[in-house]
Backbone bond lengths (Angstrom), bond angles and torsions (degrees), N, CA, C in turn:
res aa  C-N    CA-C-N  psi(-1)  N-CA   C-N-CA  omega(-1)  CA-C   N-CA-C  phi
1 M - - - 1.457 - - 1.524 111.00 -
2 K 1.333 116.03 -39.59 1.459 120.98 -179.60 1.527 109.89 -61.64
3 N 1.346 116.58 -44.23 1.459 120.66 -179.88 1.520 111.66 -63.63
4 D 1.344 116.60 -39.41 1.464 120.59 178.25 1.526 110.75 -63.22
5 N 1.331 116.39 -45.10 1.468 120.62 178.82 1.520 111.20 -63.05
6 E 1.325 115.42 -41.86 1.468 120.55 179.41 1.525 110.49 -64.09
7 S 1.320 116.21 -41.10 1.462 121.49 179.08 1.527 111.19 -63.13
8 V 1.322 116.32 -43.82 1.470 121.12 178.59 1.526 109.76 -63.12
9 R 1.334 115.97 -44.77 1.466 120.59 179.78 1.532 110.72 -62.19
10 N 1.338 116.72 -44.52 1.468 121.09 178.60 1.522 111.56 -61.00
11 N 1.327 116.44 -41.98 1.468 120.03 179.60 1.525 111.63 -63.96
12 L 1.332 116.44 -38.61 1.471 120.21 177.30 1.525 110.92 -66.36
13 L 1.337 115.93 -42.50 1.466 120.38 178.20 1.524 110.82 -62.33
14 K 1.335 116.29 -41.97 1.468 120.67 178.88 1.523 110.63 -62.46
15 K 1.321 115.79 -43.22 1.471 120.60 -179.83 1.528 110.61 -61.09
16 E 1.334 116.02 -44.52 1.469 120.88 179.27 1.522 111.18 -64.06
17 L 1.335 116.08 -43.57 1.470 120.86 179.19 1.521 111.21 -61.56
18 R 1.328 115.83 -45.18 1.469 120.10 179.09 1.525 110.66 -56.52
19 K 1.325 115.32 -48.13 1.469 120.44 -177.30 1.526 110.74 -63.28
20 K 1.323 116.16 -46.10 1.469 121.66 -177.81 1.531 111.16 -61.33
21 I 1.328 116.36 -49.15 1.471 120.19 -176.46 1.524 110.96 -72.19
22 Q 1.328 117.07 -37.25 1.471 120.35 176.81 1.533 109.66 -58.59
23 N 1.328 116.76 -44.29 1.466 120.79 178.71 1.522 111.50 -63.38
24 K 1.332 116.45 -43.74 1.470 120.37 178.42 1.525 110.65 -59.43
25 R 1.334 115.31 -46.56 1.468 119.74 -177.36 1.524 111.04 -67.09
26 N 1.326 116.49 -41.94 1.466 120.60 178.71 1.525 112.04 -62.18
27 N 1.331 116.45 -28.65 1.466 120.62 -178.23 1.525 113.78 -82.31
28 L 1.329 117.20 -7.28 1.468 118.87 174.24 1.528 108.22 -68.73
29 P 1.330 118.34 130.45 1.468 119.32 176.90 1.534 110.59 -61.00
30 I 1.321 116.65 150.52 1.470 121.19 -178.17 1.521 110.92 -56.37
31 W 1.333 117.61 -43.54 1.471 120.26 -178.57 1.530 110.55 -61.07
32 D 1.339 116.52 -36.34 1.461 121.45 -179.28 1.532 110.38 -70.34
33 R 1.338 116.21 -41.81 1.472 119.81 177.25 1.528 110.50 -61.17
34 K 1.340 116.15 -41.22 1.476 119.88 179.29 1.522 110.75 -63.07
35 K 1.328 115.86 -45.36 1.467 120.78 -179.61 1.533 110.64 -61.56
36 R 1.325 115.80 -48.16 1.468 120.32 -179.89 1.531 111.18 -64.37
37 S 1.332 116.86 -38.81 1.472 121.08 179.25 1.523 110.74 -60.21
38 K 1.331 116.66 -41.45 1.475 120.80 179.16 1.523 111.33 -64.13
39 I 1.329 116.41 -41.57 1.468 120.98 178.84 1.529 110.07 -61.74
40 I 1.326 116.42 -46.94 1.471 121.34 -178.77 1.526 110.33 -64.71
41 A 1.325 116.99 -44.00 1.469 121.18 -179.66 1.524 110.66 -60.89
42 E 1.326 116.46 -42.61 1.468 120.11 179.99 1.527 111.16 -62.88
43 K 1.331 116.16 -43.07 1.475 119.69 177.33 1.530 110.01 -59.91
44 F 1.339 115.74 -45.28 1.464 120.22 -176.03 1.525 112.36 -63.94
45 V 1.340 117.68 -47.41 1.473 119.29 -175.66 1.525 112.30 -69.72
46 N 1.317 117.14 -10.05 1.463 120.45 175.65 1.529 112.92 -96.34
47 T 1.334 117.38 2.83 1.472 119.56 176.95 1.526 109.84 -81.33
48 A 1.311 115.67 152.76 1.473 120.47 175.83 1.524 110.15 -63.44
49 Y 1.338 116.98 -30.64 1.469 120.31 179.55 1.527 110.26 -59.12
50 Y 1.325 116.14 -46.47 1.468 119.79 179.38 1.526 110.26 -69.06
51 I 1.310 116.45 -49.50 1.469 121.11 -175.36 1.525 111.08 -56.92
52 N 1.329 117.28 -39.64 1.470 121.10 -176.17 1.526 114.22 -90.19
53 S 1.319 117.60 2.47 1.469 119.79 -177.98 1.520 111.58 -91.77
54 N 1.332 115.39 156.32 1.465 121.55 176.03 1.522 112.19 -123.21
55 N 1.329 116.93 -36.14 1.468 122.07 -176.13 1.525 109.41 -122.49
56 I 1.326 115.60 100.14 1.464 121.14 -173.06 1.529 110.91 -104.04
57 L 1.324 115.38 120.94 1.466 120.50 171.68 1.523 106.83 -87.56
58 I 1.326 115.45 122.36 1.459 121.28 -178.31 1.525 106.79 -136.48
59 Y 1.286 118.68 -178.15 1.466 122.40 -179.79 1.519 108.31 -128.27
60 Y 1.311 116.98 163.88 1.463 120.34 175.18 1.527 107.64 -93.61
61 P 1.339 117.92 132.20 1.464 119.50 -175.56 1.525 112.59 -65.89
62 F 1.310 114.16 147.91 1.463 121.21 -177.99 1.523 109.25 -130.22
63 R 1.307 115.19 132.09 1.465 122.57 178.37 1.531 111.50 52.82
64 S 1.335 117.71 -118.81 1.468 119.94 -172.14 1.531 113.95 -92.88
65 E 1.339 117.67 15.11 1.469 120.22 178.16 1.526 110.82 -65.24
66 I 1.325 115.37 160.52 1.459 120.43 172.19 1.531 108.24 -54.34
67 D 1.325 116.41 140.92 1.464 121.24 -178.50 1.529 110.20 -80.95
68 V 1.322 116.14 91.44 1.468 119.96 -179.81 1.528 112.68 -81.82
69 T 1.341 117.75 -0.41 1.477 118.03 175.74 1.528 109.87 -64.81
70 I 1.327 117.78 -23.98 1.471 121.62 174.62 1.528 108.79 -58.93
71 I 1.323 115.94 -44.64 1.468 121.81 -179.40 1.522 110.42 -70.23
72 I 1.328 116.86 -41.76 1.467 120.40 -179.76 1.525 109.83 -59.15
73 R 1.328 117.03 -46.81 1.476 120.78 -179.81 1.525 111.28 -62.58
74 Q 1.334 116.19 -43.01 1.468 120.35 179.11 1.527 110.44 -63.09
75 A 1.320 116.56 -43.53 1.468 120.91 -179.41 1.526 110.89 -62.96
76 L 1.321 117.18 -41.73 1.467 120.26 178.40 1.527 110.44 -64.47
77 K 1.333 117.29 -39.16 1.478 120.95 175.40 1.520 110.81 -61.96
78 N 1.342 115.64 -36.40 1.469 121.28 179.97 1.527 112.92 -82.32
79 K 1.346 116.07 9.95 1.477 122.76 177.81 1.526 112.99 62.62
80 K 1.312 116.62 32.59 1.466 120.45 174.77 1.525 108.65 -92.81
81 N 1.318 116.31 154.37 1.466 121.30 177.36 1.523 108.86 -86.90
82 I 1.325 115.02 128.16 1.463 120.85 179.78 1.528 109.01 -107.22
83 I 1.320 114.80 131.30 1.463 121.82 -179.74 1.529 108.01 -118.74
84 L 1.325 115.59 128.21 1.467 121.24 177.70 1.528 109.82 -119.55
85 P 1.326 116.75 148.95 1.468 119.93 178.78 1.527 112.73 -87.47
86 R 1.318 114.37 155.01 1.465 122.40 172.67 1.531 106.96 -132.88
87 V 1.317 117.29 132.40 1.468 120.75 -179.59 1.525 109.38 -75.54
88 H 1.343 114.53 129.05 1.468 120.88 177.74 1.523 108.15 -148.18
89 D 1.318 117.13 118.69 1.475 121.76 179.91 1.533 112.73 51.51
90 R 1.327 116.82 49.42 1.476 122.62 178.22 1.524 113.63 63.86
91 K 1.328 116.86 14.50 1.466 121.13 176.81 1.518 108.42 -126.62
92 L 1.334 115.59 166.63 1.457 120.21 176.02 1.519 109.54 -102.45
93 K 1.328 116.48 122.70 1.466 122.09 171.96 1.518 105.74 -98.09
94 L 1.322 116.54 144.67 1.462 120.78 -173.25 1.522 111.62 -110.91
95 F 1.353 115.10 139.92 1.463 121.21 -178.44 1.527 110.79 -139.55
96 Y 1.341 114.99 144.32 1.462 120.46 172.48 1.523 108.58 -76.74
97 I 1.314 116.06 140.48 1.469 119.13 171.84 1.527 107.87 -130.42
98 D 1.319 115.82 147.99 1.463 118.74 174.39 1.524 112.17 -131.91
99 N 1.336 116.00 6.10 1.455 119.92 178.47 1.533 109.60 -148.89
100 L 1.318 115.71 110.63 1.472 120.48 -177.29 1.523 112.73 -66.34
101 K 1.328 117.11 -29.01 1.466 120.14 -175.63 1.522 113.21 -84.11
102 K 1.335 117.35 -31.71 1.467 119.82 -171.28 1.525 115.10 -105.16
103 Q 1.323 118.20 -14.06 1.465 119.48 -171.78 1.528 114.66 -113.66
104 L 1.324 117.32 8.85 1.461 119.67 -177.56 1.523 111.07 -119.15
105 E 1.331 114.43 152.74 1.462 120.84 175.91 1.525 108.14 -143.02
106 I 1.319 115.94 161.50 1.466 119.02 177.60 1.521 107.96 -71.81
107 G 1.324 115.32 124.03 1.460 120.28 -176.70 1.516 111.93 -115.69
108 A 1.312 114.53 -148.65 1.464 121.38 -178.67 1.523 110.41 -57.37
109 Y 1.304 115.61 141.13 1.463 122.86 176.45 1.532 112.75 64.45
110 G 1.343 117.39 12.91 1.461 120.75 178.83 1.516 114.26 78.94
111 I 1.323 117.19 11.46 1.466 122.08 -178.71 1.532 109.26 -92.10
112 M 1.323 116.93 140.64 1.463 121.15 176.56 1.533 109.42 -66.66
113 E 1.340 115.39 131.88 1.468 121.51 -177.61 1.526 109.75 -134.77
114 P 1.337 117.03 159.32 1.465 119.81 175.55 1.529 110.80 -60.49
115 T 1.327 115.83 141.03 1.464 121.71 174.96 1.523 106.85 -83.18
116 T 1.323 117.40 118.47 1.468 120.67 -171.06 1.524 113.77 -55.92
117 G 1.314 118.67 -41.59 1.462 120.42 -178.05 1.515 114.27 -71.19
118 L 1.327 117.01 -14.67 1.466 120.68 -176.34 1.525 113.62 -107.99
119 C 1.325 117.26 -5.61 1.466 120.87 -175.30 1.526 110.45 -127.28
120 R 1.340 115.32 143.99 1.467 118.44 176.34 1.516 110.06 -83.54
121 A 1.312 113.86 144.83 1.465 120.15 177.49 1.524 109.56 -66.81
122 A 1.316 115.88 144.35 1.468 121.44 178.45 1.520 108.98 -111.24
123 K 1.325 115.33 143.87 1.466 120.21 176.78 1.519 109.00 -92.53
124 I 1.310 114.84 138.34 1.459 120.13 -179.18 1.526 111.19 -62.53
125 S 1.325 116.74 -28.56 1.466 121.23 -178.53 1.526 112.63 -67.66
126 G 1.343 117.30 -18.88 1.462 120.16 -178.47 1.520 114.41 -89.14
127 I 1.318 117.11 -7.26 1.471 121.04 -177.04 1.525 110.26 -72.03
128 D 1.347 116.29 134.85 1.463 117.65 175.07 1.533 113.79 -121.24
129 L 1.331 116.94 3.36 1.464 120.85 173.91 1.528 108.30 -159.80
130 V 1.331 116.13 138.38 1.469 120.59 -179.64 1.528 109.39 -123.46
131 I 1.327 115.45 128.67 1.464 121.25 170.86 1.524 105.57 -101.68
132 V 1.323 115.58 114.05 1.458 121.99 -171.76 1.532 110.85 -97.99
133 P 1.327 117.52 127.61 1.463 118.50 175.36 1.524 110.66 -76.73
134 G 1.304 115.85 164.26 1.457 120.09 176.60 1.514 109.73 -178.58
135 L 1.295 114.97 161.59 1.461 120.14 -179.04 1.523 111.43 -100.84
136 V 1.346 115.95 -38.56 1.464 121.24 -179.04 1.526 108.30 -134.64
137 F 1.336 115.67 141.19 1.463 121.72 176.22 1.520 107.69 -133.17
138 D 1.345 115.68 158.20 1.457 117.14 172.85 1.521 109.59 -121.35
139 K 1.331 115.01 174.07 1.467 120.64 -173.87 1.524 112.13 -71.25
140 N 1.336 116.75 -10.96 1.468 121.36 175.73 1.520 111.45 -94.07
141 L 1.337 116.56 11.04 1.469 124.30 175.95 1.528 113.88 73.12
142 N 1.327 116.48 20.54 1.462 119.98 172.01 1.520 108.79 -79.46
143 R 1.315 115.45 152.63 1.462 122.16 -174.52 1.523 110.33 -127.27
144 L 1.319 115.00 141.55 1.460 121.25 173.34 1.523 106.91 -124.89
145 G 1.333 115.67 117.68 1.460 120.47 -179.25 1.516 111.06 -85.92
146 Y 1.316 115.09 -155.47 1.462 120.39 -175.83 1.525 112.54 -91.66
147 G 1.326 117.23 -3.95 1.455 120.22 176.04 1.518 115.11 104.76
148 G 1.330 117.43 -3.83 1.466 120.52 -179.61 1.521 113.55 -81.48
149 G 1.324 116.94 -19.99 1.465 121.15 178.18 1.519 115.52 78.02
150 F 1.338 118.12 6.91 1.468 120.32 -177.02 1.528 112.01 -60.16
151 Y 1.323 116.75 -46.09 1.467 119.57 -178.91 1.524 111.65 -79.46
152 D 1.328 117.52 -25.06 1.470 119.85 173.46 1.526 109.68 -62.30
153 R 1.333 116.47 -32.96 1.468 120.41 178.39 1.528 111.92 -83.32
154 L 1.335 116.90 -31.59 1.467 120.50 -176.40 1.529 113.23 -80.32
155 L 1.318 117.73 -43.94 1.464 121.06 -172.10 1.531 114.65 -58.15
156 P 1.335 120.08 -37.41 1.471 118.39 177.72 1.536 113.23 -63.82
157 L 1.333 117.19 -17.94 1.466 121.19 -179.18 1.523 112.96 -87.61
158 I 1.326 117.03 -11.58 1.467 121.38 -179.24 1.528 108.39 -68.04
159 P 1.352 117.55 135.76 1.471 119.76 -179.01 1.535 112.68 -54.92
160 A 1.316 115.68 143.99 1.468 121.44 179.10 1.525 109.31 -57.99
161 G 1.309 116.05 141.41 1.460 120.73 177.93 1.520 114.33 91.02
162 V 1.324 117.33 -16.41 1.470 120.30 178.73 1.532 108.12 -75.37
163 K 1.323 115.64 125.87 1.467 120.42 -176.73 1.523 111.40 -75.43
164 K 1.327 114.29 141.07 1.458 122.69 177.92 1.529 107.51 -114.02
165 I 1.320 115.36 117.19 1.462 120.55 -175.60 1.524 109.63 -116.99
166 A 1.320 115.92 138.90 1.466 121.11 176.18 1.522 108.89 -114.23
167 L 1.322 114.61 143.25 1.461 122.25 178.55 1.525 107.10 -125.02
168 C 1.320 117.46 128.06 1.467 119.03 179.63 1.516 110.40 -157.46
169 F 1.319 115.34 168.66 1.458 120.75 174.40 1.525 108.87 -75.95
170 D 1.341 116.36 150.17 1.469 119.02 -177.42 1.531 113.09 -59.14
171 I 1.335 117.57 -27.00 1.472 120.09 179.69 1.528 112.74 -69.35
172 Q 1.333 117.26 -8.45 1.465 121.19 179.04 1.525 112.51 -92.77
173 V 1.334 116.91 -0.63 1.467 121.00 -178.01 1.524 109.57 -100.54
174 V 1.331 115.12 128.06 1.467 121.71 178.74 1.527 109.06 -120.46
175 E 1.324 116.25 171.25 1.472 120.16 -179.43 1.521 112.05 -63.37
176 S 1.328 116.65 -47.20 1.468 118.61 179.32 1.525 110.84 -154.63
177 I 1.326 113.59 152.14 1.464 122.71 179.41 1.525 107.38 -118.78
178 P 1.328 118.57 139.70 1.468 119.15 172.78 1.527 109.05 -64.24
179 V 1.311 117.32 129.18 1.469 120.24 -177.55 1.522 111.85 -119.37
180 S 1.331 114.42 156.21 1.465 122.01 175.45 1.523 107.93 -112.08
181 E 1.326 115.94 167.52 1.468 120.65 -179.31 1.518 113.04 -58.01
182 H 1.343 116.39 -36.66 1.466 119.88 -174.47 1.530 113.38 -81.77
183 D 1.338 118.09 -8.77 1.467 120.92 -177.59 1.525 110.94 -66.82
184 I 1.326 115.75 137.21 1.462 121.58 -179.68 1.519 108.72 -110.73
185 K 1.331 115.58 128.73 1.463 120.84 178.80 1.522 110.30 -75.64
186 V 1.343 115.48 160.40 1.459 119.66 169.93 1.526 107.48 -89.50
187 D 1.331 116.35 163.13 1.467 120.92 -178.69 1.522 112.40 -91.36
188 L 1.326 115.68 -19.51 1.458 120.74 -177.87 1.521 107.49 -156.57
189 L 1.324 116.14 140.48 1.466 121.56 177.89 1.522 107.95 -127.14
190 I 1.329 115.70 121.06 1.468 120.96 -179.23 1.523 108.93 -113.46
191 T 1.331 115.75 125.42 1.465 120.76 174.87 1.525 108.12 -119.76
192 D 1.321 116.05 -179.95 1.457 119.82 178.48 1.527 112.17 -69.72
193 T 1.333 118.09 -18.03 1.469 119.77 -178.28 1.527 114.22 -118.73
194 N 1.327 118.26 -15.20 1.472 120.68 -173.99 1.515 112.64 -146.01
195 I 1.335 114.22 162.64 1.464 121.47 168.40 1.525 105.73 -127.73
196 Y 1.329 116.16 123.10 1.466 121.32 -178.84 1.523 109.64 -105.25
197 H 1.346 114.99 125.49 1.468 122.98 178.34 1.525 108.26 -110.19
198 P 1.347 116.73 165.31 1.480 118.50 174.82 1.519 111.00 -64.34
């Protein structure tokens, strides 16, 4: 009974946190989000994780998220392989993309996704760096997504040793997030004002 009550309480706290941070992020002016996105992208591409990677799993930004297309374009210029997810049967299928303008279409939830006929499938075993989306993070590198569980199902399948990095605005970082046993932390969190390590 205690675990059930705790689970219900945690779910309510997560719901409240999601709403609060989503509102904060949505209220950032577009020019400010662009400026902060550039700062975060610059920090990220100067990390050894990025420099030494070849096959990067990343996501396409949605609504008020940090604009990671800056990173995607830079990675393609640097001849790195970019892998984007596509929602299929409540799971994420992975595809290589090399052209943001010609290989994407509006997919599930209104998010841009790889067009299956134009992109080659990617194997999860080939990934050597993951950029993980999220709505809320804490200073202990815990992550709270949007509630769909897509990355909760994907992250356990990522090969051991592959670093998972999160990029977000500083307003998305809180002291602590309620966590469950199955939650997977990120290895590094980069914001416009800080870098959080384990």
